[in-house]
C-alpha positions as CSV (number, residue, x, y, z in Angstrom):
1,M,8.1,7.5,-3.8
2,R,6.8,6.6,-7.3
3,N,3.3,6.5,-7.9
4,N,2.5,2.7,-8.1
5,P,4.6,1.6,-5.0
6,R,2.5,4.4,-3.1
7,A,-0.8,3.2,-4.4
8,D,0.2,-0.4,-3.8
9,I,1.0,0.7,-0.1
10,A,-2.5,2.5,0.2
11,Y,-4.4,-0.6,-1.2
12,I,-2.7,-3.4,1.0
13,A,-2.9,-0.9,4.1
14,G,-6.5,-0.3,3.3
15,C,-7.6,-3.7,2.5
16,I,-6.0,-5.0,6.0
17,I,-7.3,-2.1,8.1
18,S,-10.8,-1.9,6.7
19,G,-11.1,-5.8,6.5
20,K,-12.5,-5.3,3.0
21,K,-11.4,-7.4,0.1
22,K,-11.5,-5.2,-2.9
23,S,-10.1,-5.6,-6.6
24,S,-8.9,-2.0,-7.1
25,V,-7.8,1.4,-5.6
26,Y,-8.8,4.6,-6.9
27,D,-5.8,6.9,-7.0
28,Y,-6.7,10.6,-7.1
29,N,-3.4,11.8,-8.0
30,Q,-3.3,9.7,-11.1
31,S,-7.1,10.1,-11.7
32,K,-7.4,6.3,-12.3
33,H,-8.4,2.8,-10.7
34,I,-5.5,0.6,-10.2
35,L,-6.6,-3.3,-10.4
36,F,-5.2,-5.9,-8.2
37,S,-5.6,-9.7,-7.7
38,G,-4.1,-12.1,-5.2
39,T,-4.7,-12.3,-1.3
40,I,-4.4,-10.2,1.6
41,E,-4.6,-11.8,4.9
42,N,-3.6,-10.8,8.5
43,D,-0.1,-12.4,8.1
44,K,0.5,-12.8,4.5
45,V,0.4,-10.4,1.2
46,N,0.4,-11.7,-2.1
47,T,-1.0,-9.1,-4.6
48,Y,-0.4,-8.2,-8.1
49,D,-0.8,-4.8,-9.6
50,H,-2.3,-5.0,-13.1
51,D,-1.1,-1.4,-13.8
52,Q,2.4,-2.0,-13.3
53,G,2.3,-5.6,-14.1
54,C,4.3,-6.9,-11.0
55,H,3.7,-8.8,-7.8
56,I,3.9,-7.4,-4.2
57,S,4.2,-9.7,-1.6
58,G,5.5,-10.7,1.9
59,N,4.9,-11.9,5.3
60,G,3.9,-10.1,8.5
61,K,3.3,-10.6,12.3
62,N,1.6,-8.5,14.9
63,G,0.7,-6.0,12.2
64,K,4.5,-5.5,11.0
65,F,4.8,-6.6,7.3
66,S,8.1,-6.9,5.2
67,L,6.9,-6.6,1.7
68,Y,8.8,-6.9,-1.5
69,H,7.9,-4.8,-4.5
70,F,8.9,-7.0,-7.5
71,G,8.2,-4.3,-10.0
72,D,10.9,-1.9,-8.6
73,S,12.8,-4.4,-7.1
74,H,12.9,-3.2,-3.5
75,H,11.6,-3.8,0.0
76,I,9.0,-2.0,1.8
77,D,8.4,-2.2,5.7
78,L,4.8,-1.5,6.8
79,K,3.2,-1.2,10.1
80,I,-0.4,-1.4,11.0
81,N,-1.8,0.1,14.1
82,G,-5.5,0.4,14.6
83,K,-6.7,2.9,11.7
84,K,-3.1,4.2,11.0
85,F,-0.1,2.9,9.1
86,E,3.6,3.6,8.6
87,G,6.6,2.4,7.1
88,Y,9.6,2.9,4.9
89,D,10.0,2.4,1.2
90,Y,13.6,1.4,0.5
91,G,13.2,2.3,-3.4
92,S,12.9,5.9,-2.7
93,S,14.6,5.9,0.8
94,C,11.9,7.8,2.6
95,H,9.1,7.0,5.3
96,F,5.2,7.4,4.8
97,N,2.4,7.3,7.1
98,G,-1.4,7.3,6.6
99,T,-4.8,6.7,8.1
100,V,-8.0,4.7,6.7
101,S,-11.4,5.8,7.5
102,G,-14.0,3.6,5.9
103,S,-13.1,3.2,2.1
104,S,-10.9,6.5,2.3
105,I,-7.1,6.3,2.6
106,S,-4.8,9.1,3.1
107,L,-1.1,8.7,2.6
108,Y,1.8,11.2,3.6
109,D,5.0,10.7,1.6
110,F,7.8,12.2,3.2
111,G,10.0,12.0,0.0
112,E,7.4,14.2,-1.8
113,S,6.2,15.9,1.5
114,Q,2.7,15.9,0.7
115,Y,-0.5,14.0,1.1
116,F,-2.0,11.4,-1.4
117,N,-5.6,10.3,-1.2
118,Y,-6.9,6.9,-2.5
119,S,-10.4,5.1,-2.3
120,L,-11.1,1.4,-2.2
């Protein structure tokens, strides 16, 4: 999975699970903050990634979200279950999963076969 969609997923999942409304996520892999604007609610996501210059939006129900990444023109499935999340990135054709603990997010990218860490 590419860096920004991965960070976007971490940001969205982190905000939903933690209940925190933040304007950025720190990507330890890229060593930088990625700024966001927009809204994330229990059943609707409408965010803008200022680093990549694109919207990520979609709807959800019962913790299952169907998102669209306008920068890379592909869908992302995201499922939230307690402090954990999982899903599928159609742009890279790979699964991911992760956990949120406070402001820390750990995401495992099956396409890269490694963990990536973020902080809200």
